[in-house]
C-alpha positions in Angstrom: 34.0 27.3 -16.2 33.2 24.9 -13.7 29.7 23.8 -13.2 28.4 23.6 -9.8 26.3 20.6 -9.2 23.4 21.3 -6.8 21.9 18.3 -5.2 18.8 18.6 -3.1 18.6 16.6 0.0 15.5 16.1 1.9 15.5 17.9 5.2 15.7 15.6 8.2 12.4 15.6 10.1 12.5 16.8 13.6 12.1 14.0 16.0 8.6 13.7 17.4 7.6 12.4 20.8 5.5 9.2 21.0 2.0 9.7 19.8 -0.9 8.9 22.0 -2.8 5.8 20.8 -6.0 7.0 19.3 -7.9 3.7 19.3 -8.4 3.6 23.1 -9.5 7.2 23.0 -12.1 6.5 20.3 -13.3 3.4 22.2 -13.8 5.4 25.4 -15.7 8.1 23.5 -17.9 5.5 21.9 -18.6 3.8 25.3 -19.6 7.1 26.9 -21.8 8.0 23.9 -23.5 4.6 24.1 -24.1 4.9 27.9 -25.7 8.3 27.5 -27.9 7.1 24.6 -29.0 4.0 26.6 -30.0 6.2 29.6 -32.0 8.6 27.4 -33.6 5.7 25.6 -34.5 4.0 28.8 -36.0 7.1 30.3 -38.0 7.9 27.2 -39.4 4.4 26.6 -39.3 2.6 30.0 -37.6 -0.3 28.3 -34.8 -1.7 30.4 -35.7 0.3 33.5 -36.7 -1.2 36.8 -39.3 0.6 38.9 -40.3 -0.5 42.4 -43.8 0.4 43.3 -44.4 0.3 47.0 -48.1 0.9 46.7 -50.2 2.6 49.3 -49.4 2.9 53.0 -51.4 0.5 55.1 -49.8 1.2 58.5 -48.0 4.2 59.8 -46.4 5.0 63.1 -44.2 8.0 64.1 -41.6 6.9 66.6 -38.8 8.5 68.5 -35.4 6.8 68.7 -33.5 8.3 71.7 -30.2 7.3 73.2 -29.6 7.6 76.9 -26.2 9.2 77.4 -25.6 7.7 80.9 -26.6 4.1 80.3 -26.1 3.6 76.6 -29.7 2.5 76.1 -31.6 3.2 72.9 -35.4 3.6 73.5 -38.1 3.4 70.9 -41.1 5.6 71.9 -44.4 6.2 70.1 -44.4 9.9 69.1 -48.1 10.4 69.5 -48.7 8.7 72.8 -45.3 8.8 74.5 -45.5 5.0 75.2 -42.2 3.2 75.3 -42.2 0.4 72.7 -38.8 -1.0 73.3 -35.5 -0.4 75.0 -32.2 -1.9 73.8 -29.1 -2.2 76.0 -25.6 -1.9 74.6 -25.4 -5.5 73.1 -29.1 -5.7 72.0 -31.1 -4.6 69.1 -28.2 -4.5 66.7 -30.1 -3.4 63.5 -32.2 -0.9 65.3 -29.2 0.6 67.0 -27.2 0.6 63.8 -30.0 2.3 61.8 -30.3 4.8 64.6 -26.5 5.6 64.5 -26.6 6.1 60.7 -29.7 8.3 60.7 -28.4 10.3 63.7 -25.3 11.2 61.8 -27.4 12.5 58.9 -29.5 14.5 61.4 -26.3 15.9 63.0 -25.0 17.2 59.7 -28.4 18.7 58.8 -28.8 20.2 62.3 -32.2 18.4 62.8 -33.2 18.0 66.5 -33.5 14.5 67.9 -37.1 15.3 69.0 -38.2 15.1 65.4 -39.9 11.7 64.8 -39.1 8.9 62.4 -41.9 7.5 60.4 -42.4 3.7 60.0 -44.6 2.8 57.0 -45.8 -0.7 55.9 -46.8 -0.5 52.2 -49.5 -2.5 50.5 -46.7 -4.4 48.6 -45.5 -5.7 52.0 -42.4 -3.5 52.1 -41.5 -1.6 55.2 -39.7 1.8 55.2 -38.2 4.1 57.8 -38.3 7.8 57.0 -36.7 10.6 58.8 -39.3 13.4 58.9 -36.6 16.0 59.5 -34.2 15.2 56.7 -36.4 13.4 54.2 -34.1 10.3 54.1 -36.0 7.0 53.6 -34.7 3.5 54.1 -36.6 0.6 52.5 -35.8 -1.9 55.2 -36.5 -5.0 53.0 -33.1 -4.4 51.5 -31.5 -5.5 54.8 -33.2 -8.9 55.1 -36.3 -10.4 56.7 -35.0 -10.4 60.3 -34.0 -6.7 60.1 -37.4 -5.8 58.7 -39.0 -7.7 61.6 -37.0 -5.6 64.1 -38.8 -2.5 63.0 -42.1 -4.1 61.8 -42.9 -5.1 65.3 -43.5 -1.5 66.1 -46.3 -1.4 63.5 -48.3 -4.2 65.1 -51.8 -2.9 65.7 -51.4 0.2 63.5 -54.0 0.2 60.9 -54.7 2.7 58.1 -53.6 6.2 57.9 
């Protein structure tokens, strides 16, 4: 009788595709976890956070910024009295006209009428802000430089207290 010799061979593994490297994935997860923990820690302890305190308002004036459609002139008018404070032709008042364009776009999107005033505020810290009373947007003008602050701060001259 003949003996049958059985030999076992290991099955050949099925070819696998390339594996995604796990180290970058773990690194990204660790970074996101650290960022969340740092934000929560900062909010809970005020360590590492920056707060800008404007103080109390010391001068306030509501103004209207209106653009003449026929002559391309932007006028700045006191909302309470109706007195014209300034008028800027096409190549004048660059920052005032630029701020007006940006705020007008926001008003257009929010369907706020142009007869709603803007509020200029000088704070006790010396900062000057321009707020849109219709949309709630507020620009701290100090971020745009001293000359640009002066372009709006001139409208607050003679405006004391609230």
